C-alpha positions in Angstrom: -48.7 -5.8 -42.4 -47.2 -7.5 -45.6 -47.8 -11.9 -44.8 -44.1 -11.8 -44.6 -43.3 -9.6 -41.7 -46.8 -11.4 -40.3 -45.4 -14.3 -40.1 -41.8 -13.3 -39.0 -43.7 -11.8 -35.8 -44.5 -14.9 -34.3 -42.6 -14.8 -31.1 -38.6 -14.0 -29.9 -37.7 -11.5 -32.2 -36.7 -8.0 -31.6 -38.8 -5.5 -31.0 -38.0 -1.5 -30.2 -41.7 -0.2 -28.9 -41.3 3.0 -28.6 -44.5 5.0 -26.4 -45.0 8.9 -25.0 -44.9 9.9 -21.2 -47.6 12.8 -20.1 -44.7 15.7 -20.3 -44.4 14.9 -24.3 -41.0 12.7 -23.0 -40.0 9.8 -25.6 -39.1 6.4 -23.6 -37.8 3.1 -25.9 -37.7 -0.6 -24.6 -36.4 -3.8 -25.9 -39.5 -6.4 -26.2 -39.7 -9.7 -27.5 -42.2 -11.1 -26.0 -44.3 -10.2 -28.9 -46.6 -11.3 -31.7 -48.8 -10.7 -34.7 -52.2 -12.0 -34.4 -53.1 -11.0 -38.1 -51.9 -8.3 -40.5 -53.5 -4.9 -38.4 -52.6 -6.5 -34.7 -49.8 -7.5 -32.7 -50.3 -8.4 -28.9 -47.6 -7.7 -25.7 -46.7 -8.9 -23.1 -45.8 -6.0 -20.9 -44.3 -5.3 -17.4 -46.9 -3.8 -15.1 -43.8 -1.9 -13.3 -43.1 0.1 -16.6 -42.8 3.2 -17.7 -44.2 1.5 -21.3 -47.3 0.4 -19.6 -47.9 3.5 -17.6 -47.6 5.7 -21.0 -49.7 3.3 -22.9 -52.2 4.1 -20.0 -52.2 8.2 -20.6 -52.2 8.1 -24.4 -51.6 4.2 -26.0 -50.1 5.7 -28.9 -47.5 3.2 -29.8 -44.4 3.2 -32.4 -42.5 -0.3 -33.0 -39.8 -1.4 -35.2 -39.4 -4.7 -36.4 -35.6 -5.8 -36.9 -34.8 -9.1 -38.8 -32.4 -10.7 -41.1 -33.8 -8.8 -44.7 -36.6 -7.1 -42.7 -36.9 -3.1 -41.2 -40.1 -2.1 -40.4 -41.5 0.6 -38.6 -45.1 0.7 -37.2 -47.6 3.2 -36.3 -50.6 2.5 -33.4 -52.6 2.4 -30.8 -52.2 0.1 -27.7 -55.0 -1.1 -25.4 -54.6 -3.0 -22.5 -56.5 -6.4 -23.2 -55.6 -8.2 -19.6 -54.1 -6.9 -16.4 -52.6 -9.3 -15.6 -51.7 -12.0 -18.0 -51.3 -15.7 -16.7 -48.4 -17.4 -18.3 -45.8 -15.1 -17.7 -42.9 -15.5 -14.7 -43.6 -11.8 -13.5 -46.7 -9.1 -13.9 -46.9 -8.0 -17.3 -50.6 -7.4 -19.1 -51.3 -8.3 -22.0 -51.6 -5.2 -24.4 -53.1 -4.8 -28.3 -51.9 -2.6 -30.6 -53.9 -1.5 -34.1 -51.2 -0.8 -36.0 -52.2 1.9 -38.1 -49.5 2.8 -40.3 -46.9 1.4 -41.5 -43.1 2.0 -43.2 -40.6 -0.5 -44.6 -37.2 1.0 -43.9 -35.0 -1.5 -45.9 -33.0 0.0 -48.8 -32.2 -0.9 -52.1 -28.5 -3.1 -52.2 -28.4 -3.3 -48.5 -28.6 -6.4 -46.6 -29.6 -6.3 -42.9 -28.9 -8.5 -40.5 -31.7 -9.0 -37.5 -30.5 -9.5 -34.0 -31.1 -12.3 -32.1 -30.7 -13.5 -28.8 -30.1 -17.1 -26.6 -30.4 -18.4 -23.8 -27.1 -19.4 -21.6 -26.5 -23.2 -20.3 -28.5 -24.6 -18.1 -30.9 -21.8 -18.7 -32.7 -23.6 -21.9 -35.9 -23.7 -19.6 -36.8 -20.2 -20.1 -37.7 -21.2 -23.8 -40.8 -23.0 -22.5 -42.0 -19.8 -20.6 -41.7 -18.3 -23.3 -43.8 -20.2 -25.7 -46.2 -19.9 -22.6 -46.5 -16.3 -23.0 -46.5 -16.2 -26.3 -49.5 -19.0 -26.8 -51.2 -16.5 -24.1 -50.5 -13.7 -26.9 -51.7 -15.3 -29.7 -55.2 -16.2 -28.0 -57.6 -19.2 -28.6 -57.6 -19.9 -32.6 -60.9 -18.8 -34.3 -63.6 -20.7 -34.3 -65.7 -19.1 -37.7 
């Protein structure tokens, strides 16, 4: 992934994740608990009860659309479950890492794309603290080289 895209996916950005079930049917889900660990790897918190996790277990093939201001990328790769149960998520989530194998820039010259955003309702700001803990767990420990 280019540096600009890696910097963008540091947590809290909207992504659409697509998987395929054992019958070949597509499944999409909106995710915000997604971080780029490096130019080759994305980590996601995936609900243990979801079709997405079931599909990752079945075949591991994943496509991700990353949407932001003047960013519109399609990524494809192979997912593996690194941790069955995350400690930071407020509901049962697996930590899934995706090795990026293909990237397409869907941007077009002369077209300004404005990415989706989200915020918390008044009184729910504490959810940002939960997200920060999830993002830290997804990023993993700092390299020690």
